[in-house]
C-alpha positions in Angstrom: -13.5 34.2 -4.6 -12.2 35.8 -1.6 -9.3 33.5 -1.6 -8.1 34.7 -4.9 -8.3 38.4 -4.0 -5.3 40.0 -2.7 -6.2 41.1 0.8 -4.2 42.7 3.3 -3.7 41.1 6.6 -5.7 43.3 8.4 -8.7 43.0 6.0 -8.6 39.2 6.4 -9.0 39.5 10.1 -12.2 41.8 9.5 -13.7 39.2 7.1 -13.1 36.4 9.5 -14.7 38.3 12.4 -17.7 39.0 10.2 -18.1 35.3 9.4 -17.8 34.2 13.0 -20.5 36.8 14.1 -22.8 35.6 11.4 -22.4 31.9 12.5 -23.0 32.9 16.0 -26.1 34.7 15.1 -27.3 31.6 13.3 -26.8 29.5 16.3 -28.6 31.8 18.5 -31.6 32.0 16.3 -31.7 28.2 16.1 -31.9 28.0 19.8 -34.6 30.5 20.0 -36.7 28.6 17.4 -36.1 25.4 19.3 -37.0 27.0 22.8 -40.2 28.4 21.1 -41.2 25.1 19.8 -40.7 23.2 23.0 -42.4 25.9 25.0 -45.4 25.3 22.4 -45.4 21.8 23.2 -45.3 22.2 26.8 -48.4 24.5 26.7 -50.3 21.9 24.7 -49.2 19.2 27.5 -50.6 21.5 30.2 -54.0 21.3 28.9 -56.1 19.8 31.5 -57.0 15.9 30.9 -60.6 14.7 31.1 -62.0 13.9 34.7 -61.2 10.4 35.5 -63.9 7.6 36.1 -63.8 7.0 39.9 -66.1 4.1 41.5 -68.4 5.3 44.2 -71.0 3.8 46.5 -74.1 5.4 47.9 -74.8 5.6 51.7 -77.3 3.1 52.6 -79.8 3.9 55.2 -81.7 1.0 56.8 -82.4 -0.4 60.3 -79.4 -2.2 61.5 -79.3 -5.0 64.1 -76.0 -4.8 66.0 -74.4 -8.1 67.1 -71.6 -8.9 69.4 -69.5 -12.2 69.7 -68.4 -13.7 73.1 -66.3 -16.8 73.6 -68.2 -19.6 75.5 -67.7 -23.1 76.7 -70.0 -26.0 76.0 -71.2 -28.1 79.0 -73.7 -30.7 79.0 -77.2 -30.0 80.4 -76.2 -32.4 83.2 -72.7 -33.2 83.9 -72.7 -35.8 86.9 -69.3 -37.2 88.1 -69.1 -40.9 88.9 -67.2 -40.8 92.2 -65.9 -43.7 94.3 -67.4 -43.1 97.7 -65.3 -45.9 99.4 -61.7 -46.8 98.9 -60.7 -50.1 97.5 -59.4 -52.0 94.3 -61.4 -51.5 91.1 -62.9 -54.8 90.2 -64.9 -54.4 87.1 -66.0 -51.9 84.4 -69.3 -52.7 82.6 -69.7 -50.0 79.8 -68.1 -49.0 76.7 -66.3 -45.5 76.7 -68.4 -42.6 74.9 -71.5 -44.9 74.8 -74.8 -44.2 76.0 -76.0 -45.4 79.4 -79.2 -45.5 81.4 -80.3 -44.5 84.8 -79.5 -47.3 87.1 -77.0 -49.1 84.8 -74.2 -50.7 86.6 -70.8 -48.9 85.6 -68.0 -50.0 88.0 -67.4 -52.4 91.0 -65.0 -52.0 93.7 -63.9 -55.3 95.6 -66.9 -55.8 98.2 -64.9 -58.3 100.4 -63.7 -55.9 103.1 -67.0 -54.4 103.2 -69.0 -57.6 103.4 -66.9 -58.5 106.3 -67.6 -55.3 108.0 -71.3 -56.0 107.5 -71.0 -59.5 108.9 -69.2 -58.0 111.9 -72.0 -55.5 112.5 -74.6 -58.2 112.1 -72.9 -60.2 114.9 -72.6 -57.2 117.1 -76.5 -56.5 116.6 -77.2 -60.1 117.5 -74.9 -59.9 120.9 -76.8 -56.6 121.6 -80.3 -58.2 121.2 -79.3 -61.1 123.3 -78.2 -58.7 126.0 -81.7 -56.8 125.6 -83.5 -60.0 125.9 -81.6 -60.8 129.1 -82.2 -57.3 130.6 -86.0 -57.5 129.6 -86.3 -60.8 131.4 -84.8 -59.4 134.6 -86.8 -56.4 134.4 -90.0 -58.6 134.1 -89.1 -60.7 137.0 -88.4 -57.6 139.2 -91.5 -55.5 138.2 -94.0 -58.2 140.0 -91.6 -58.3 143.2 -91.4 -54.5 143.5 -95.0 -54.3 143.7 -95.1 -56.6 146.7 -91.9 -54.8 148.1 -90.1 -58.0 147.8 -87.3 -56.1 146.2 -86.0 -52.6 146.8 -86.8 -49.6 144.7 -83.2 -49.4 143.8 -83.2 -52.8 142.2 -86.2 -52.0 140.2 -84.4 -48.8 139.0 -81.3 -50.8 138.1 -83.2 -53.3 136.2 -85.0 -50.6 134.3 -81.8 -48.6 133.5 -80.1 -51.9 132.3 -83.1 -52.6 130.1 -82.9 -49.1 128.6 -79.3 -49.4 127.9 -79.5 -52.6 126.2 -82.4 -51.1 124.1 -80.1 -48.2 123.0 -77.3 -50.4 122.4 -79.5 -52.5 120.0 -80.4 -49.4 118.2 -76.7 -48.0 117.9 -75.6 -51.7 116.5 -78.5 -51.6 114.1 -77.5 -48.1 112.9 -73.8 -49.4 112.5 -75.2 -52.5 110.4 -77.2 -50.1 108.3 -74.1 -48.0 107.7 -71.9 -50.9 106.9 -74.8 -52.0 104.4 -74.9 -48.6 102.7 -71.0 -48.6 102.5 -71.0 -52.1 100.8 -73.7 -50.8 98.4 -71.0 -48.1 97.3 -68.9 -50.9 95.8 -71.4 -51.0 92.8 -71.5 -47.7 91.2 -74.6 -47.2 88.8 -75.4 -44.3 86.5 -77.5 -41.6 88.1 -78.9 -40.4 84.8 -79.6 -41.3 81.2 -76.6 -39.8 79.1 -73.2 -40.6 77.6 -70.4 -41.8 79.5 -66.7 -40.3 79.0 -63.2 -42.0 79.2 -62.7 -44.0 82.5 -59.8 -42.5 84.6 -59.1 -46.0 86.2 -59.0 -49.5 85.1 -59.6 -52.9 86.8 -57.1 -53.4 89.6 -56.3 -50.0 90.3 -56.7 -48.6 93.9 -59.4 -45.9 93.8 -61.5 -43.6 96.2 -58.6 -42.2 98.2 -56.1 -39.4 97.2 -53.7 -39.4 95.4 -55.6 -42.3 93.5 -58.6 -41.5 91.4 -61.8 -40.5 93.2 -63.8 -39.3 90.3 -63.7 -42.2 87.8 -65.8 -40.7 84.9 -68.5 -38.2 84.2 -72.1 -39.0 82.6 -73.5 -36.1 80.6 -76.9 -35.3 79.5 -76.5 -33.5 75.8 -79.9 -33.6 74.1 -79.8 -30.0 75.3 -76.4 -28.3 76.1 -75.3 -25.2 78.3 -73.1 -22.6 76.8 -71.3 -20.2 79.4 -69.8 -17.0 78.6 -68.9 -13.6 80.1 -70.4 -10.2 79.4 -68.5 -7.0 80.3 -70.4 -4.4 82.4 -71.1 -2.5 79.3 -72.6 -5.3 77.3 -74.4 -6.3 80.3 -76.1 -2.9 80.4 -77.0 -2.8 76.8 -78.7 -6.4 77.1 -80.3 -5.4 80.3 -82.0 -2.4 78.6 -83.3 -4.8 75.8 -84.7 -7.2 78.3 -86.3 -4.2 80.3 -88.1 -3.1 77.3 -89.2 -6.6 76.5 -90.5 -7.3 79.9 -92.4 -4.0 80.6 -95.6 -4.7 82.3 -94.4 -8.1 83.5 -92.3 -7.1 86.4 -93.8 -9.3 88.8 -93.1 -12.3 86.8 -89.6 -13.8 86.2 -87.6 -11.8 83.6 -87.9 -13.1 80.2 -84.4 -13.6 78.8 -85.6 -15.3 75.6 -83.7 -14.0 72.6 -82.3 -15.7 69.5 -78.6 -16.6 70.1 -76.3 -18.2 67.4 -73.2 -20.3 67.7 -70.2 -20.2 65.5 -68.3 -23.3 65.7 -64.7 -23.9 65.9 -64.6 -24.5 62.2 -66.2 -21.2 61.4 -69.5 -23.0 60.6 -72.8 -21.6 61.9 -74.8 -24.0 64.3 -78.1 -24.7 62.9 -80.3 -24.4 66.0 -81.0 -21.2 67.8 -80.6 -20.8 71.6 -81.8 -18.6 74.5 -80.4 -17.2 77.8 -81.7 -19.0 80.7 -79.5 -17.5 83.5 -77.8 -14.3 84.3 -75.5 -14.3 87.4 -76.6 -12.1 90.4 -73.3 -10.1 90.5 -70.5 -8.9 88.5 -67.1 -10.2 89.3 -65.2 -7.0 90.9 -61.8 -8.6 89.7 -62.8 -9.1 86.1 -65.6 -6.7 85.7 -67.7 -9.5 83.9 -70.8 -11.3 84.4 -71.5 -14.8 83.9 -74.2 -15.6 81.4 -75.7 -19.1 80.6 -77.5 -20.2 77.4 -79.1 -23.2 76.4 -79.2 -24.8 72.9 -80.9 -27.8 71.5 -78.4 -30.5 70.4 -80.4 -33.3 68.7 -77.9 -34.4 66.2 -75.1 -34.7 69.1 -73.0 -32.3 67.2 -72.1 -30.4 70.5 -70.0 -32.0 73.2 -68.9 -30.8 76.5 -65.7 -28.9 76.7 -65.9 -27.5 73.2 -65.6 -23.8 72.7 -67.8 -21.7 70.4 -68.5 -18.0 69.9 -71.9 -16.9 70.8 -73.5 -14.2 68.9 -76.0 -12.1 70.7 -78.0 -9.1 69.4 -77.3 -6.2 71.6 -79.6 -3.5 70.0 -81.2 -2.3 66.9 -80.3 0.8 65.0 -83.2 2.8 63.3 -82.3 4.5 60.1 -78.5 3.5 60.4 -76.0 4.7 57.9 -73.9 2.0 56.3 -70.6 2.5 54.1 -68.0 -0.4 53.2 -65.1 -0.3 55.2 -62.9 0.1 52.4 -64.1 3.6 51.8 -62.4 4.9 55.0 -59.2 6.2 55.9 -57.9 6.2 59.4 -55.2 8.2 61.1 -54.7 8.3 64.7 -58.2 7.2 65.6 -59.9 9.9 63.1 -61.8 8.5 60.1 -62.4 10.2 56.8 -63.9 9.5 53.5 -63.7 11.1 50.0 -67.2 12.5 49.1 -68.3 13.3 45.6 -70.6 16.3 45.6 -73.6 17.0 43.1 -71.1 19.0 40.9 -68.7 15.9 40.7 -66.2 17.6 43.0 -64.1 15.5 45.4 -64.1 16.6 49.0 -62.5 15.0 51.9 -64.8 14.7 55.0 -64.3 13.5 58.5 -66.7 11.0 60.0 -67.6 9.2 63.4 -68.0 5.7 63.2 -69.8 3.2 65.2 -70.0 -0.5 65.2 -68.6 -2.8 62.5 -71.4 -4.8 60.7 -69.4 -7.2 58.8 -67.4 -5.6 56.3 -69.6 -2.5 56.6 -69.3 0.5 59.2 -72.2 2.2 61.0 -71.6 5.9 60.5 -72.7 8.2 63.5 -71.9 11.6 62.0 -70.6 13.1 58.8 -72.8 11.6 56.2 -76.3 11.6 54.7 -78.1 8.9 53.1 -77.6 8.3 49.4 -74.5 10.5 49.3 -71.7 9.2 47.0 -68.5 8.0 48.8 -65.3 6.9 46.7 -64.4 3.3 47.2 -61.1 1.5 46.1 -59.6 4.5 44.3 -58.8 6.6 47.4 -55.1 7.2 46.1 -56.4 8.6 42.7 -58.2 11.5 44.1 -57.7 14.4 46.3 -59.8 17.3 47.4 -61.1 19.7 44.7 -60.6 17.3 41.9 -63.4 16.9 39.3 -64.4 13.2 38.5 -66.8 11.2 36.8 -68.5 9.2 39.7 -69.5 5.5 38.5 -72.0 4.0 41.0 -70.7 0.6 42.2 -73.0 -1.9 43.7 -70.9 -3.2 46.8 -71.4 -6.9 47.6 -71.1 -7.6 51.1 -69.1 -10.6 52.0 -70.1 -10.9 55.6 -72.7 -13.7 56.2 -75.9 -12.6 58.2 -75.6 -13.2 61.9 -79.3 -13.3 63.1 
């Protein structure tokens, strides 16, 4: 319509300006409307979501036995070395390695010929000495009657008596030498001193033994029906254990201390040994260089599962904590040695709380300070909560994966 009207040039410009102003107004109005809509949506999004479900566990209170583990080495109850007591060539072996042997059973022989020759030599020396003794005895017997009638001088009598005494002493000496030669000869036959199991031989027939650098200790016989386990305690652990024994032995101070306590063994494959043991020896002093104390325990070994030289972990009950508080280790957060947990209060608000922890009990922790029995502690959702947040606590039954050590 406006296109057919005669319009001045100045009038056309006014109409064009009005049109552009109207268009700009529409654009601004549209932007305002869109902004209002977006703002309304944002306000809706800012509405608080419902409190999340958070798994929690209750703090457990019960009497807690505290155990410690120590690396120990297994020994036979008796480990007797079979030692070559004379030097010579090994002649025979009369056992199977690793087999049972009995007390007095012949194990090794060393070539006896050199020692038999020594016995023969000493036998002849003894015979000579006895012949000389007989001669001096005969001389003395002839002189004594003559001395009584003064047919010989006192000096002759004294000389005859001295010769007899010397010959008698020489016989005793030669008899001792013969005895020693026989004893040395007997060392050529090595026998088992005890009933037990014999190990692997360190020498074979034909080898020279009994003198360094050749083998001197040829084997070992061990009694393993009962075995010994030696381990070391630190001073602090010894004090804890000693206090336990002191309480146990009250009123029996005059008797030997009773070290009986149920010990367990964890074997190299991680399995638990079936039989219990007890402490039968604590060394008299602490090693000043290591600060440790040697302790020995004994265990029955009826099935012969344990052998000398093995290593095992000795599990010792150090003390009992009455009314101890326990939480899973997974509940804790640790920063520079400080431990904290998230606790859900009665109004379902989360708060961070520092705690003081004690010993580990498997996958649980003993809490000394900071918690009370039956309080709710967040587990497995530590990244989803923070202080002041409202939650819906869902009590979870924590199943410990740790095996009991008693």
